[in-house]
TORTORLUM-371763 format. One record per residue: residue in one letter; x, y, z of N, C-alpha, C, O in turn. Coordinates in steps of 0.05 Angstrom, whole numbers, plus 5000, padded with zeros to 4 digits. Each point is the difference from the previous one (the first is absolute). Layout:
N
R   type   n.px   n.py   n.pz   ca.px   ca.py   ca.pz   c.px   c.py   c.pz   o.px   o.py   o.pz
R      a      X      Y      Z       X       Y       Z      X      Y      Z      X      Y      Z
...
This chain:
329
R   type   n.px   n.py   n.pz   ca.px   ca.py   ca.pz   c.px   c.py   c.pz   o.px   o.py   o.pz
R      m   5020   4971   5009    4977    5026    4992   5017   5034   4998   5015   5000   5019
R      t   4986   5020   4970    5015    5011    4997   5002   5025   5022   4984   5018   4999
R      l   5029   4982   5013    5001    5018    5031   4988   5031   4986   5007   5005   4977
R      p   4977   5012   5035    4999    5028    5007   5017   5009   4989   5017   4984   4994
R      p   4990   5055   4991    5034    5002    4996   4994   5008   5023   4976   5004   5000
R      a   5035   5003   5024    5004    5007    5026   5029   4981   4995   5024   5005   4996
R      a   4963   4979   5006    5018    4969    5014   5012   4991   4977   5015   4981   5005
R      l   4985   5026   4964    5019    4996    4986   5007   5025   4995   4998   5006   4976
R      r   5010   5010   5037    5027    5019    4998   5005   4992   5016   5016   4982   4993
R      r   4978   5016   5044    5026    4984    5021   5004   4981   4989   5022   4993   5009
R      l   4971   4988   4972    5031    4981    5000   5017   5003   4978   5024   4994   4999
R      l   4955   5023   4976    5029    5015    4985   5019   4995   5008   5016   4981   5000
R      l   4978   5059   5015    5016    5013    5009   5020   4988   5026   5020   5015   4998
R      a   4983   4972   5018    5004    4983    5019   5019   4977   4984   5017   4990   5015
R      w   4983   5002   4964    5014    4991    4974   5021   5004   5001   5021   4991   5009
R      y   4966   5040   4971    5031    5020    4985   5018   5008   5028   5024   5004   5002
R      r   4963   4995   5012    5019    5018    5032   5023   4976   4992   5019   5007   4985
R      g   4980   4967   5023    5016    4991    5000   5012   4986   4965   5023   4993   4993
R      h   4959   5008   4995    5027    4983    4970   4997   5034   4976   4989   4999   4978
R      a   5017   5017   5029    4995    5026    4974   5030   4989   5013   5012   4992   5020
R      r   4988   5015   4953    5045    5000    4976   5003   5027   5013   4981   5016   5001
R      p   5042   4990   5009    5017    5010    5005   5008   5035   4971   5019   5015   5000
R      l   4958   4985   4981    5005    5009    4982   5003   5027   5005   4988   5015   5015
R      p   5038   4989   4965    5005    5036    4993   4992   5032   5003   5011   5021   5004
R      w   4959   4968   4990    4974    5020    4992   4988   4998   5028   4983   5017   5007
R      r   5026   4957   5015    4966    5005    5019   5012   5015   5022   4982   5004   5016
R      s   5047   5010   4997    5027    5006    5014   4985   5029   4996   5009   5016   5016
R      d   4975   4992   4971    4990    5027    5000   4982   5012   4982   5005   5002   4976
R      a   4969   5007   5037    4990    5005    4984   4987   5040   4991   4980   5013   4995
R      d   5053   4991   5007    5000    5030    4985   4970   4985   4962   4994   4980   4989
R      p   4999   5050   5010    4981    4990    4974   5020   5003   4977   4988   4996   4979
R      y   5039   5010   5017    5011    4996    4975   5016   4980   5005   4982   4989   5014
R      r   5028   5001   4986    5001    4968    5008   4977   4975   5008   5005   4978   4991
R      v   4980   5025   5018    4975    4990    4991   4996   5006   4970   5004   4978   4989
R      w   4994   5031   5001    4986    5009    4975   5028   4987   4979   4993   4983   4983
R      v   5032   5025   5018    5026    4985    4979   4994   4970   5016   5015   4985   4989
R      a   4974   5005   5025    4993    4984    5002   4982   4984   4982   5009   4984   4984
R      e   4970   5021   5018    4983    4986    4992   4995   5014   4959   4981   4995   4985
R      t   5031   5012   5013    5004    5010    4977   5027   4980   4996   5007   4995   4977
R      m   5002   5000   5035    5030    4979    4981   4982   4974   5011   5011   4978   4996
R      l   4970   5022   5013    4988    4969    4996   4988   4983   4999   4997   4978   5009
R      q   4988   5045   4966    4973    4988    4978   5022   4996   4986   5023   5008   4996
R      q   4955   4968   4994    5030    4976    4982   5011   4994   4994   5002   4988   4978
R      t   5027   5022   5054    5015    4992    5003   5008   4972   5018   5006   4990   4978
R      t   5000   4988   5042    5005    4992    5007   5010   5011   5030   5010   5022   4995
R      i   4994   4974   5035    5015    5009    5014   5027   5008   5006   5010   5019   5011
R      s   5003   4951   4971    5022    4999    5008   5022   5021   4976   5024   5008   5003
R      a   4962   4994   4979    5015    5028    4979   4981   5021   5015   5018   5008   5015
R      a   4967   5002   4990    4994    5033    5012   5016   4986   5020   5020   5013   4996
R      r   4987   4970   5025    5019    5003    5018   5027   5005   4995   5018   5005   5016
R      s   4983   4992   4956    5030    5008    4995   5018   5027   4991   5024   5005   4998
R      r   4942   5014   4994    5007    5018    4989   4993   5018   5022   5015   5020   5000
R      y   4972   4982   5015    4985    5022    5009   5010   5021   5023   4993   5023   5005
R      e   5031   4955   5011    5018    5018    5012   5015   5014   4985   5009   5021   5009
R      a   4997   4970   4964    5021    5014    4995   4996   5032   4991   5013   5021   5002
R      f   4945   4966   4980    4985    5020    4988   5009   5021   5021   5020   5013   4994
R      l   4963   4993   5041    5007    5019    5004   5022   5008   5021   4997   5012   5022
R      r   5030   4976   4962    5023    5004    5009   4998   5032   4983   5000   5022   5010
R      r   4997   4970   4963    5011    5014    4979   4973   5026   5004   5005   5023   4992
R      f   4966   4969   5021    4980    5026    4998   4992   5000   5022   4976   4998   4994
R      p   5024   5003   5036    4998    5000    5016   4972   5016   5015   4989   4991   5021
R      s   5001   5034   4965    4977    5013    5000   4984   4991   4976   5010   4987   4981
R      v   4962   5022   5020    4990    5012    4980   5012   5021   4988   5004   5001   4976
R      r   5003   5018   5040    5017    5016    4981   5022   4996   4978   4999   5005   4977
R      a   5016   4986   5035    5019    4983    4978   5004   4985   4986   5021   4995   4988
R      l   4942   4990   5010    4995    4990    4975   4992   5019   4986   5009   5002   4977
R      a   4980   5010   5029    4992    5025    4983   5021   5019   4982   5001   5011   4978
R      r   5014   4987   5041    5029    5018    4989   5006   4989   4976   5003   5016   4982
R      a   4999   4954   5012    5025    4981    4988   4978   5008   4960   4981   5006   4985
R      r   5047   4985   5022    4989    5002    4962   4981   4968   4999   4998   4983   5018
R      s   4993   5018   4954    4992    4977    4991   5005   4977   5007   4988   4983   5014
R      d   5050   5018   4962    5006    4977    4996   5020   4986   5025   5005   4976   5001
R      q   5005   5046   5021    5015    4993    5022   4973   4981   5016   5011   4980   5011
R      v   4959   5019   4994    4973    4984    5012   5003   4981   4986   5003   4980   5014
R      l   4997   5015   4955    4988    4979    4986   5034   4982   5003   4999   4975   5001
R      r   5030   5041   5000    5014    4976    5010   5002   4995   5025   4998   4975   5001
R      a   5004   5033   5018    4984    4989    5029   4977   4987   5002   4987   4995   5021
R      w   5007   5001   4958    4963    4980    5004   5018   4977   4979   4980   4987   4992
R      t   5039   5003   4997    5017    4979    4994   4994   4981   5008   5002   4999   5024
R      g   4989   4976   4964    4992    4970    5013   4974   5000   5015   4990   4981   5012
R      l   4999   5047   4985    4965    4979    5005   4977   5018   4978   4980   5013   5004
R      g   5032   4981   4981    4987    5005    4970   4971   5015   5007   4995   5010   5022
R      y   4987   4990   4953    4976    5024    5008   5000   5022   5003   4987   5011   5017
R      y   5033   5004   4961    5010    5024    5013   4975   5019   4995   5003   5021   5013
R      a   4977   4978   4975    4980    5017    4999   4999   5021   5029   5000   5024   5004
R      r   4999   4939   5017    5002    5012    5030   5016   5023   5009   4992   5017   5015
R      a   5036   4982   4974    5029    5022    5006   4992   5024   4984   5003   5023   5008
R      r   4989   4971   4973    4993    5031    4986   4974   5020   5023   5002   5021   5013
R      n   4972   4955   4983    4982    5002    5022   5007   5013   5034   4985   5016   5010
R      l   5040   4974   5002    4993    5002    5017   5018   5030   5007   4996   5012   5021
R      h   5023   4995   4960    5014    5018    4997   4985   5026   4993   5006   5020   5013
R      a   4974   4983   4968    4981    5018    4992   4979   5004   5028   4992   5023   5004
R      a   4999   4958   5013    4989    5002    5029   5008   5012   5009   4987   5017   5011
R      a   5044   4980   4992    5020    5019    5018   5000   5022   4995   5002   5018   5017
R      r   4996   4984   4963    5006    5020    4996   4977   5030   5010   5006   5022   5010
R      r   4968   4967   4981    4981    5011    5009   4993   4998   5034   4995   5021   5012
R      v   5005   4959   4999    4999    5008    5026   5031   5020   5013   4995   5010   5021
R      a   5023   4994   4972    5017    5020    4993   4998   5027   5006   5014   5013   5016
R      r   4964   4995   4968    4985    5017    4995   4982   5015   5016   4997   5024   5002
R      r   4989   4951   5014    4983    5012    5027   5016   5016   5024   4985   5007   5019
R      r   5040   5000   4984    5015    5009    5011   4998   4990   5028   5007   4980   5012
R      g   4978   5044   4995    5001    4985    5031   4970   4983   5013   4992   5000   5023
R      e   4997   4988   4957    4972    4982    4999   5020   4974   5013   4995   4989   5022
R      g   5025   5004   4962    5007    4973    5000   4985   4984   4985   4989   5006   4979
R      f   5013   4961   5039    4984    4985    4986   4980   4995   5001   4992   4999   5024
R      p   4981   4994   4948    4978    5006    4999   4995   4973   5034   5015   4981   5006
R      r   4963   5025   5007    4988    4987    5022   4973   4975   4992   4993   4980   5013
R      d   4998   5030   4962    4970    4984    4996   4996   4994   4974   5009   5016   4984
R      l   4976   4962   5005    5011    4979    4982   4996   5010   4978   5016   4991   4983
R      q   4967   5027   5007    4997    5015    4984   5010   5027   5003   4985   5020   4997
R      s   5038   4983   5008    5014    5010    4985   5023   4993   4988   5014   5005   4979
R      w   4986   4973   5052    5034    4980    4974   4979   4978   4970   5012   4998   4979
R      l   4962   4991   5022    5005    5009    4972   4997   5025   4979   4988   4997   4978
R      a   5016   5012   5024    5001    5019    4979   5029   5019   4994   5005   5020   4987
R      l   5015   4952   5037    5031    4998    4987   5005   4990   4970   4990   4978   4996
R      p   5017   5028   4993    5009    4977    4970   5022   4969   5007   5022   4994   5009
R      g   4959   4997   4982    5013    4958    5012   4979   4996   5027   4994   4976   5003
R      v   4996   5042   5015    4988    4987    5021   4984   4991   4988   4993   5012   4979
R      g   4996   4967   5028    4980    4986    4997   4973   4992   5029   4995   5016   5018
R      r   4997   4967   4980    4980    4998    5034   5012   4979   5010   4990   4986   5017
R      y   5029   5012   4975    5012    4969    5014   5024   5007   5016   5006   4989   5022
R      t   5011   5035   4961    5017    5015    5017   5004   5023   5026   5015   5004   5019
R      a   4956   5010   4965    4986    5021    5008   4996   4989   5039   5012   5004   5021
R      a   4963   4980   4973    4993    4978    5030   5025   4993   5011   5001   5008   5024
R      a   5020   4982   4969    5024    4987    5017   5013   5031   5009   4999   5003   5025
R      v   5011   5015   4964    5010    5020    5016   4986   5023   5017   5010   5019   5011
R      c   4962   4971   4988    4982    5018    5012   4989   4983   5030   4993   5015   5018
R      s   5007   4961   4986    4997    4969    5012   5023   5009   5020   4996   5010   5022
R      i   5025   4986   4969    5032    5003    5008   5008   5029   5005   5008   5007   5022
R      a   4991   5005   4963    5029    5021    5022   4970   5021   5008   5003   5022   5010
R      f   4974   4970   4986    4985    5021    5015   4980   4987   5008   4981   5014   4992
R      g   5008   4964   5020    4984    4982    5012   4978   5000   4989   4987   4981   5009
R      r   4994   5040   4966    4989    4999    4992   4981   4963   4985   5010   4985   4984
R      p   4969   5013   5025    4980    4983    4997   4998   4987   4977   4979   4987   4996
R      h   5037   5013   4987    4998    4994    4978   5019   4957   4985   5020   4987   5005
R      a   4959   5009   4980    5016    4972    5005   5002   4994   4966   4984   5005   4982
R      v   5046   4980   5019    5015    4993    4980   4986   4978   4982   4983   4985   5011
R      l   5022   5012   4963    4993    4979    4983   5019   4986   4976   4993   4995   4976
R      d   5031   5000   5037    5006    4983    4971   5006   4974   5003   4993   4992   5022
R      g   5025   4983   4957    4982    4987    4999   5009   4975   5021   4996   4977   4992
R      n   5019   5028   5037    5006    4981    5022   4970   5012   5011   4979   4988   5005
R      v   5028   5039   4998    4960    4978    5012   4981   5003   4990   4977   5002   5010
R      a   5031   5000   4960    4960    4999    4991   5005   4961   5003   4982   4984   5005
R      r   5050   5009   4991    4998    4957    5010   4972   5002   5013   4977   4994   4994
R      v   5039   5020   5032    4995    4989    5033   4973   5008   4993   4986   4981   4994
R      l   4999   5047   5005    4965    5002    5008   4991   4978   4970   4976   4999   4994
R      c   5039   4990   4995    4984    4980    4965   4995   4968   5026   4983   4982   4999
R      r   5038   5022   5017    4997    4970    5012   4997   5000   5021   5002   4977   5010
R      l   4991   5045   5007    4991    5005    5029   4966   5002   4994   4981   4989   5011
R      f   5020   5024   4974    4971    4992    4990   4980   4986   4979   4976   5000   5002
R      a   5040   4987   4978    5005    4976    4980   4971   5012   4987   4978   4991   4996
R      l   5039   5038   4999    4994    5015    4971   5010   4979   4979   5019   4985   5004
R      r   4972   5014   4981    5000    4976    4972   4996   5028   4970   4987   4998   4979
R      r   5023   5014   5027    5018    5022    4974   5025   5010   4999   5020   4996   5015
R      d   4979   5014   4970    5022    5005    4982   4998   5035   5013   4981   5015   4995
R      p   5043   4992   5023    5005    5018    5007   5007   5027   4985   4997   5024   5005
R      r   5016   4960   4973    4992    5031    4978   4998   5008   4990   5012   5018   4988
R      r   4959   4965   5008    4975    5014    4990   4981   5029   5019   4997   5003   5025
R      a   4992   5016   4949    4990    5023    5026   4991   4995   5027   5010   5004   5022
R      a   4957   4978   4965    4985    4988    5012   5018   4987   5042   4991   5005   5022
R      a   5040   4975   4968    5001    4992    5014   5013   5014   5024   4999   4991   5023
R      r   5013   5033   4970    5020    5009    5001   4979   5023   5019   5007   5006   5023
R      r   4972   5003   4967    4992    5020    5016   4982   4975   5033   5001   5011   5022
R      r   4993   4973   4977    4998    4982    5026   5015   4993   5010   4992   4993   5022
R      l   5030   5002   4975    5031    5002    5014   4998   5020   5018   4989   4997   5021
R      a   5023   5028   4968    4997    5022    5006   4980   5004   5015   5009   5008   5021
R      e   4964   4992   4979    4980    5001    5022   5016   4979   5032   5013   5002   5021
R      l   4976   4984   4966    5023    4974    5024   5016   5005   5014   4998   5003   5024
R      a   5030   4999   4958    5025    5022    5014   5000   5024   5027   5010   4999   5022
R      q   4972   5023   4964    4988    5011    5023   4983   4998   5020   4994   5015   5018
R      a   4995   4958   4973    4976    4999    5025   5020   4992   5024   4997   5012   5021
R      l   5030   4963   4975    5013    4997    5017   5022   5006   5000   5019   4985   5006
R      l   4984   5045   4985    5021    5011    5015   5004   5021   5021   4986   5021   5002
R      d   5040   4967   5019    4987    5018    5028   5001   5024   4987   5008   5004   4977
R      p   4980   5018   5047    4999    5025    4996   5019   5021   5020   5005   5024   5002
R      r   5002   4940   5020    5024    5024    5014   5022   4995   4988   5016   5019   4999
R      r   4993   4953   4985    5025    4999    5002   4987   4985   4968   4991   4977   4995
R      p   5014   5057   4983    4999    4984    4970   5023   4990   4983   5003   4981   4984
R      g   5012   5041   5026    5027    4992    4992   5002   4968   5010   4990   4980   4990
R      d   5022   5021   5025    5005    4967    5021   4989   4977   4979   5011   4982   4988
R      w   4966   5027   5012    4974    4972    4995   4999   5003   4967   4994   4980   4987
R      n   5009   5039   5001    5014    4999    4974   5022   4986   4981   5001   4994   4976
R      q   5024   5004   5055    5016    5004    4986   5003   4964   5014   5018   4988   4988
R      a   4970   4996   5030    4998    4976    5007   4986   4984   4983   5003   4976   4997
R      l   4976   5041   4990    4990    4986    4985   5018   4993   4972   5013   4980   4996
R      m   4985   5036   4991    5026    4992    4977   5012   4985   5004   5004   4983   4982
R      e   5011   5012   5046    5031    4992    5007   4983   4970   5007   5008   4982   4986
R      l   4976   5013   5029    4969    4974    4991   5009   4983   4977   5007   4977   4999
R      g   4988   5050   4976    4997    4987    4975   5027   4986   4986   5000   4979   4987
R      e   5021   5038   5018    5027    5004    4984   5007   4971   5022   4988   4982   4988
R      v   5025   5007   5036    5008    4987    5011   4976   4964   5010   5007   4976   4999
R      v   4968   5038   5010    4980    4977    4998   4994   4993   4980   5011   4984   4986
R      c   4963   5030   5011    4970    4984    4981   5021   5020   4972   4994   5023   4991
R      t   5030   4959   5001    5012    4992    4974   4983   4990   4984   4982   4984   5004
R      p   5029   5031   4963    4977    4986    4982   4998   4978   4998   4977   4993   5003
R      k   5044   4980   4991    4993    4984    4988   5010   4983   5036   4987   4981   4992
R      r   5019   5014   5026    5001    4983    5010   4987   5013   5025   5002   4980   5013
R      p   4984   5042   5009    4985    5002    5023   5021   4989   5012   5011   4980   4990
R      g   4999   5035   5039    5002    4985    5020   4982   4997   5023   5004   5006   5024
R      c   4976   4984   4968    4973    5007    5019   5012   4991   5023   5000   5019   5016
R      p   5010   4963   4993    5014    4990    5036   5008   5023   5010   5000   5001   5025
R      a   5007   5016   4965    5029    5023    5009   4975   5016   5002   5004   5009   5023
R      c   4966   5006   4968    4991    5018    4994   4982   5005   5029   4984   4984   5009
R      p   5022   5038   5000    4962    5007    5026   4986   5006   4990   4979   5006   5012
R      l   5023   4996   4964    4959    4999    4993   4993   4979   4987   4984   5006   4982
R      r   5021   4974   5018    5000    4973    4994   4962   4994   5014   4978   5008   4993
R      g   5030   4978   5023    4968    5001    5024   4983   5017   4977   4979   4988   5000
R      s   5019   5033   4980    4979    5012    4991   5014   5012   4979   5006   5024   4998
R      c   5002   4948   4983    4999    5001    4965   4981   4977   4989   5001   4975   5000
R      s   4982   5044   4991    4976    4986    4994   5007   4983   4965   4982   4989   4988
R      a   5051   5012   4999    5008    4991    4984   5018   4972   5008   5008   4984   4983
R      r   4998   5012   5052    5010    4983    5005   4984   4981   5004   5003   4976   4996
R      r   4975   5036   5016    4976    4984    5014   4986   4975   4978   4991   4978   5005
R      r   5012   5040   4966    4997    4984    4985   5022   4981   4984   4998   4983   4981
R      g   5017   5023   5030    5029    4988    4979   5004   5014   4982   5016   4988   4986
R      i   4977   5037   5001    5003    5016    4972   5025   5017   5005   5011   5012   4982
R      q   4996   4987   5043    5020    5027    4998   5019   5004   4981   5002   5024   4995
R      a   5012   4960   4993    5019    4987    4979   4987   5009   4974   5013   5007   4981
R      l   4956   4993   5019    4987    5011    4961   4998   5021   5001   4993   5010   4979
R      l   5013   5016   5049    4989    5028    4989   5030   5025   5010   5019   4997   5015
R      p   4977   5015   4975    4978    5012    4987   5001   4991   4982   5021   4991   4991
R      a   4948   5010   4994    4986    4991    4967   5018   5018   4978   4990   5017   4985
R      l   5031   4979   5015    5022    5014    4981   4989   4989   4968   5002   4977   4994
R      g   4987   5043   4987    5000    5004    4970   5015   4986   4991   5020   4988   5010
R      r   4970   5011   4962    5029    5000    4990   5020   5030   4985   4990   5021   4993
R      r   5034   4972   5007    5014    5029    4997   5011   4993   4966   5011   4983   4987
R      a   4980   5043   5012    5010    5003    4974   5020   4991   4993   5018   4993   5016
R      a   4983   5005   4962    5039    4981    4981   5016   5029   4996   4991   5020   4989
R      p   5027   4978   5018    5027    5016    4996   5001   5017   4965   5001   4986   4980
R      l   4998   5050   5019    5007    4994    4972   5038   5000   4994   5020   5007   5014
R      g   4979   4984   4968    5024    5004    4981   5001   5025   4989   4985   5018   4994
R      l   5047   4974   5005    5009    5028    4991   5027   4998   4988   5019   4990   5013
R      r   4985   5018   4966    5039    4992    4995   5000   5032   4986   4983   5012   4987
R      w   5047   4996   5023    5007    5016    5001   5027   5007   4978   5009   4980   4990
R      t   4996   5031   5006    5036    5006    4985   5011   5019   5020   4983   5012   5013
R      c   5051   4995   4994    4999    5013    5016   5034   5008   4981   5010   4986   4983
R      l   5002   5040   5030    5023    5001    4980   5016   5009   5017   4998   5018   5017
R      w   5024   4965   4976    5034    5010    5022   5018   5015   4978   5014   4992   4981
R      i   4983   5019   5023    5018    5027    4992   5014   5017   4998   4994   5021   4988
R      e   5036   4974   5026    5012    5010    5005   5022   5007   4983   5006   4985   4981
R      r   5012   5048   5024    5014    5008    5006   5026   5011   5014   4995   5013   5021
R      r   5017   4986   4976    5035    5000    5013   4993   4990   5034   5008   5011   5021
R      g   4983   4975   4978    5004    4995    5027   4963   5015   5025   4991   5003   5023
R      r   5004   5002   4953    4966    5014    5008   4981   4983   4991   5010   4987   4981
R      v   4967   5006   5023    4974    4988    4992   4978   5025   5002   5002   5021   5012
R      l   4979   4971   4973    4984    5016    4980   4969   4988   5022   4991   4978   4996
R      l   5000   5036   5022    4971    5000    5012   4984   5014   4990   5011   5018   4987
R      w   4962   4982   5012    4974    5011    4994   4982   5008   5036   4998   4993   5023
R      k   4993   5028   4955    4977    4997    5034   4983   5004   4992   4996   5023   4993
R      r   4985   4958   5002    4970    4977    5003   4979   5020   5005   5004   5005   5024
R      g   4972   5014   4969    4997    5014    5009   4968   4995   5024   5002   4978   5010
R      q   4979   5034   4996    4974    5002    5018   4978   4986   4981   4977   4997   5008
R      d   5029   4995   4966    4977    4993    4985   5002   4972   4995   4980   4989   4991
R      e   5051   4991   5017    5010    4977    4990   4977   4985   5035   4997   5006   5024
R      f   4995   4979   4963    4993    4981    5014   5013   4972   5035   4988   4988   5018
R      l   5035   5016   4976    5014    4991    5013   5015   5019   4999   5005   5016   4982
R      l   5008   4982   5056    5028    5012    4996   5004   5030   4991   5020   5007   4987
R      k   4958   5014   5022    4999    5030    4992   5018   5000   5017   5006   4988   5020
R      g   5006   5039   4960    5022    5018    5007   5015   4989   5009   5014   5012   5016
R      h   4994   4956   4978    5027    4983    5006   5028   5016   4977   4997   5009   4977
R      w   5025   4988   5037    5019    5001    4987   5008   4963   4988   4999   4980   5015
R      g   5010   5021   4954    4999    4981    4996   5025   4992   4979   5020   5014   5000
R      l   4979   4962   4982    5000    5003    4971   4970   5008   4977   4975   5001   4999
R      p   5052   5005   4985    4977    5013    4973   4986   4976   4984   5014   4986   4985
R      e   4959   5009   5018    4997    4978    4983   5004   5009   4967   5009   5019   4989
R      a   4982   4963   5005    5010    5008    4964   4978   5006   4991   4979   4993   5011
R      g   5021   5023   4966    4973    5027    4990   4999   5022   5017   4985   5020   4997
R      r   5033   4975   5022    4990    5033    5009   5026   5020   5000   4998   5018   5017
R      l   5021   4982   4968    5016    5008    4984   5020   4999   4975   4991   4981   4987
R      a   5016   5022   5009    5014    5007    4964   5034   4985   5005   5020   5012   5009
R      a   4979   4954   4980    5022    4983    5016   5010   4972   4981   4989   4984   4984
R      l   5037   5021   5029    5004    4975    4963   4996   4966   5031   5012   4998   5021
R      v   4972   4987   4971    4995    4979    5019   5019   4974   4986   5001   4994   4976
R      a   5009   4996   5041    5031    4978    5009   4978   4985   5000   4976   5004   4992
R      e   5040   4972   5021    5005    4963    4994   4983   5004   5040   5000   5021   5014
R      p   4993   4961   4990    4992    4997    5024   5014   4985   5023   5012   4979   4999
R      l   4985   5035   5019    5016    4997    5026   4997   4981   5021   5017   4986   5011
R      k   4953   5018   4994    4980    4983    5018   4989   4998   5001   4988   5019   4991
R      t   4981   4950   5025    4976    5013    5002   4994   4993   5021   5005   4977   5007
R      i   4984   5041   5009    4993    4990    5037   4968   5002   4993   4991   5014   4981
R      r   4986   4968   5042    4975    5006    5007   4986   5010   5022   4979   4988   4998
R      h   5019   5028   5023    4986    5011    5019   4984   5002   4991   4993   4997   4977
R      s   4993   5012   5052    4978    5006    5005   4991   5023   5010   5018   5011   5012
R      i   4955   5005   4988    4992    5024    5016   4972   4999   5000   4986   5000   4979
R      t   5003   4997   5052    4971    4995    4983   4984   4985   4998   4990   4987   5019
R      r   5002   5014   4946    4983    4972    4998   5009   4995   4971   4988   4986   4983
R      y   5046   5032   5015    5017    5005    4976   5016   4978   4999   5015   4993   5018
R      r   4981   4995   4962    5026    4986    4994   5015   4997   4985   4997   4983   4983
R      i   5030   5037   5018    5011    5020    4982   5015   4970   4993   5001   4980   5013
R      e   5008   5028   4958    5024    4982    4986   5018   5029   4983   4989   5012   4981
R      l   5044   4995   5033    5004    5017    4992   5026   4992   4980   5015   4989   5016
R      e   4993   5012   4964    5024    4999    4979   5013   5033   5004   4989   5022   4997
R      l   5036   4970   5011    5029    5026    5002   4993   4992   4977   4985   4981   4996
R      r   5027   5036   4982    5020    5004    4979   5014   5029   4996   4991   5023   5004
R      r   5041   4968   4987    5028    5018    4997   4984   5016   4988   4983   4988   4988
R      a   5017   5035   5011    4996    5026    4973   5017   5016   5010   5012   5001   5021
R      s   4986   5020   4947    5012    5025    5007   4985   5035   4995   4985   5007   4981
R      l   5020   5002   5030    4975    5026    4995   5000   5017   4975   5024   5000   4993
R      r   4970   5006   5000    5000    5022    4970   4980   5015   4997   4976   4997   4996
R      g   5050   5030   5007    4997    5019    4996   4998   5016   5042   5008   4984   5017
R      p   4985   5034   4991    4995    5015    5015   4992   4998   5035   4979   5012   5007
R      k   5030   4979   5007    4989    4979    5033   4974   5021   4996   4999   5024   4999
R      p   4976   4953   4997    4970    5013    5012   4993   5009   5027   5006   4987   5020
R      r   4979   5040   4982    4995    5007    5024   5000   4987   5032   5010   5007   5021
R      q   4977   4977   4973    4981    4984    5032   5029   4980   4993   4995   4977   5005
R      a   5033   5025   4985    5020    4979    5008   5025   5009   5020   5003   5020   5015
R      r   5012   4960   4981    5024    5014    5017   5020   4985   5006   4997   4991   5023
R      w   5032   5002   4961    5014    4978    5003   5007   4995   5038   4987   5016   5014
R      v   5027   4969   4998    5000    4999    5018   5025   4981   4998   5002   4986   4979
R      k   5023   5010   5047    5016    4990    5003   4996   4960   5003   4986   4986   5015
R      r   5029   5010   4968    4981    4970    4998   5003   4990   5028   4982   4987   5012
R      s   5051   5023   5004    4999    4996    5028   4984   5007   5025   5006   4994   5023
R      r   4970   5024   4966    4979    5015    5012   4969   4988   5008   4982   5004   5017
R      l   5024   4978   4955    4974    4993    4988   4976   4992   5032   4975   4997   5001
R      r   5040   5003   5016    4974    4982    5021   4992   5025   5017   4986   4996   5020
R      e   5022   5027   4973    5000    5018    5016   4974   5018   4984   4986   5017   5012
R      s   5011   4978   4967    4970    5002    4973   4985   4984   4994   4983   5007   4983
R      l   5015   4966   5027    4994    4980    4994   4986   4988   5024   5015   4989   5017
R      v   4962   5012   4985    4991    4993    5036   4982   4980   4992   4997   4982   5016
R      s   4989   5018   4959    4979    4986    4992   5014   4968   5011   5025   5001   5001
R      s   4962   4969   5006    5022    4984    4997   4994   4987   4975   5009   4978   4997
R      l   4978   5032   4986    4993    4983    4963   5026   5009   4993   5012   4985   4985
R      w   5005   5043   5026    5028    5014    4989   5014   4971   5002   5005   4983   4984
R      l   4998   5019   5046    5025    4992    5026   5004   4976   4986   5022   4989   4997
R      k   4950   5000   4992    5005    4963    4995   5018   5005   4974   5022   4989   4995
R      l   4963   5033   4989    5019    4989    4971   5030   5014   5005   5015   5001   4980
R      l   4993   5010   5046    5023    5000    4997   5025   4984   5018   5023   5006   5004
R      d   4966   4980   5001    5000    4976    5015   5002   4981   4988   5022   4990   5002
R      d   4951   4990   4974    5007    4984    4984   5030   5007   4993   5012   4986   4983
């Protein structure tokens, strides 16, 4: 039988006190630190975010330091985390927050939602953890826990199911300790109520789990079939002259790697294309890229969107793992 919310809160928060991992962003509820962490953790594993979090904060220790930085510095500090739109949005939002002068950080949900790149999850996480506001988070871990706890046989990626899950998350939220509750629920999904092999014997809510009582916990959430990945074929050019390699600044209208420096794609500039050097395969979001690199020589003057970079300093400009893989292979 499912316990009332107050009893569930006591059980989960007691478990969290004894089992919470000592993650670096949990040591300080400063809104800037919480915001950076929650942005990094979107579509990124905890281990990957942990490896970059402290270095990012050393480079940009405050929202004003981040606001003053150049975009290429922010992207370079984000290297290895992927999904670079997050870094660009974080940078743009930091500039907006810095312009608030004496007001500091927003403290309400709607003001956070008005910032570039801040969605419902991030706004709720920052408001609850940093400011104690009663807003429930709903990420993949929380959705999985709730689907099993209430035996909800719906695909949580569908709008109707998301609305229902959001209602359940808000109803369960501990209004006195919303930040701890949100983190506890996410922690439970991350380490116990895992996707393929839920660790039911270690779960503090096992006695109230409807899916466990019916023996269907491993079947939930009922995820529908994902769309097939899209294949792309790129040909990029290695144009080298006197120890310098030509890089190309990708425009904001590109659907991948907007605003990044990269190797120029064939057809973007006048060049004499020669023999192939290598081919690599790489995934970005739902795209599967096959990239062929060819040697080439520039014909005519250097385009305005291009620049020459010493070969020994390429890694300072090429921040995407796509280009780094190309350099490594």
